[in-house]
C-alpha positions in Angstrom: 0.0 0.0 0.0 2.8 2.4 0.9 4.4 1.7 -2.5 1.2 2.5 -4.3 0.7 5.9 -2.4 4.5 6.7 -3.0 4.1 6.0 -6.7 0.9 8.1 -7.0 2.6 11.0 -5.1 5.6 10.7 -7.5 3.4 10.8 -10.6 1.4 13.8 -9.2 4.6 15.7 -8.4 6.2 14.8 -11.8 2.9 16.0 -13.6 2.9 19.2 -11.6 6.4 20.0 -12.5 6.0 19.3 -16.3 2.9 21.4 -16.5 4.3 24.2 -14.6 7.3 24.2 -16.8 5.2 24.3 -20.0 3.4 27.3 -18.8 5.4 29.7 -21.0 5.0 33.3 -22.0 2.4 32.3 -24.7 0.1 30.3 -22.4 -2.8 32.7 -22.6 -2.5 33.4 -26.3 -4.8 31.8 -29.0 -4.0 31.4 -32.6 -6.4 33.1 -35.1 -7.3 31.6 -38.5 -4.9 34.0 -40.1 -2.0 32.8 -37.9 -1.9 35.7 -35.4 -1.0 34.7 -31.9 -3.2 37.0 -29.7 -4.7 37.7 -26.3 -7.8 39.8 -25.9 -7.8 42.5 -23.1 -11.0 44.3 -24.0 -13.7 44.0 -26.7 -15.3 47.2 -27.8 -18.9 47.7 -29.0 -17.9 47.8 -32.7 -18.4 44.4 -34.2 -17.3 45.7 -37.6 -13.6 44.4 -38.1 -11.0 46.6 -39.7 -10.0 45.4 -43.2 -7.0 45.7 -45.5 -6.7 49.2 -47.1 -8.6 50.9 -44.2 -6.9 53.7 -42.3 -6.5 52.8 -38.6 -5.8 55.0 -35.6 -4.1 53.1 -32.7 -2.3 53.3 -29.5 0.6 50.9 -30.0 3.6 49.6 -28.1 5.9 46.7 -28.6 8.3 45.0 -26.2 10.7 42.1 -25.8 10.0 40.6 -22.4 9.7 43.4 -19.9 11.6 46.0 -22.1 9.3 48.4 -23.9 11.0 49.3 -27.2 8.5 51.6 -28.5 5.2 53.2 -27.3 3.0 55.7 -29.2 1.9 57.0 -25.6 5.4 58.4 -25.0 5.9 59.6 -28.6 3.5 61.7 -30.5 0.3 60.0 -29.4 -2.0 57.7 -31.4 -0.6 56.5 -34.7 -2.6 56.5 -38.0 -1.6 54.4 -41.0 -3.3 52.1 -43.6 -3.7 48.4 -43.1 -1.6 46.8 -45.9 -1.1 43.2 -46.9 0.6 41.2 -44.1 4.3 40.9 -44.5 4.4 37.5 -42.7 1.8 35.2 -41.0 0.4 36.9 -37.8 2.1 40.3 -38.1 0.6 43.5 -37.0 -1.5 44.0 -40.2 -3.0 40.6 -39.8 -3.8 41.3 -36.1 -5.6 44.6 -37.0 -8.1 42.7 -39.1 -9.2 40.8 -36.0 -10.1 44.1 -34.2 -13.1 46.5 -34.2 -13.0 50.1 -32.7 -12.4 49.9 -29.0 -10.8 46.5 -29.0 -7.5 46.0 -27.1 -5.3 43.0 -27.8 -1.7 41.8 -27.4 -0.1 39.8 -30.1 3.1 37.8 -30.2 5.4 37.5 -33.2 8.7 35.8 -33.6 11.3 38.6 -33.0 13.4 37.5 -36.0 10.4 38.1 -38.3 9.8 41.5 -36.9 13.5 42.6 -37.3 14.1 41.0 -40.7 10.8 41.7 -42.4 9.1 44.7 -40.7 12.2 46.6 -39.7 14.2 45.3 -42.7 17.4 44.7 -40.7 20.1 42.4 -42.1 21.2 41.3 -38.7 19.4 40.8 -35.4 20.2 43.4 -32.7 22.5 41.9 -30.0 19.7 42.1 -27.4 17.4 39.7 -29.4 17.6 36.0 -28.8 16.8 34.2 -32.1 13.3 32.5 -31.8 12.2 34.8 -29.0 8.8 36.6 -29.1 8.2 40.3 -29.5 4.9 41.5 -28.2 2.6 44.2 -29.5 0.0 45.8 -27.3 -2.6 47.4 -29.5 -5.7 49.5 -28.9 -7.8 50.2 -32.0 -9.2 53.7 -31.6 -10.8 54.1 -35.1 -10.9 52.4 -38.5 -12.1 54.2 -41.7 -12.1 53.8 -45.4 -9.7 55.6 -47.7 -12.6 57.8 -48.9 -13.5 58.8 -45.3 -9.8 59.5 -44.7 -9.7 61.8 -47.8 -12.7 63.7 -46.4 -11.0 64.1 -43.0 -7.7 65.3 -44.7 -9.7 67.9 -46.8 -11.4 69.2 -43.6 -8.1 69.4 -41.8 -6.4 71.3 -44.7 -9.3 73.7 -44.9 -9.1 74.4 -41.1 -5.3 75.2 -41.5 -6.0 77.9 -44.1 
């Protein structure tokens, strides 16, 4: 009986150790159909998702581990840019098509892909471990069509005159 209890205890301890070690930094992330590794923080009221070619306004930051490499909050405020065709599976542009106005998510991309494809570097920075993950934190403030953007631009230009 003691041997059976000892064996059960060992199996439980071993299982606990294995599962706690496998709880990595991506434990709470899901994979979308378009390959994006994401974690939802907040879902806004807008069920209309942003689409390629729309203009988005976002609060955006990205980080390696605990080190924030960029944050629009500390720069010039929200960023505005068009959603273009993804450069690689699960990149920022792919993530934006999962979001509606008011949504807030984090995504994980392989740091190598970000530096080689998005930043167009020839060599990884020394502080980047190959295969590590870079995390984007994104809040979609607004998404509009190109035509709506042209109307906004015309209005802004008229106000400046």
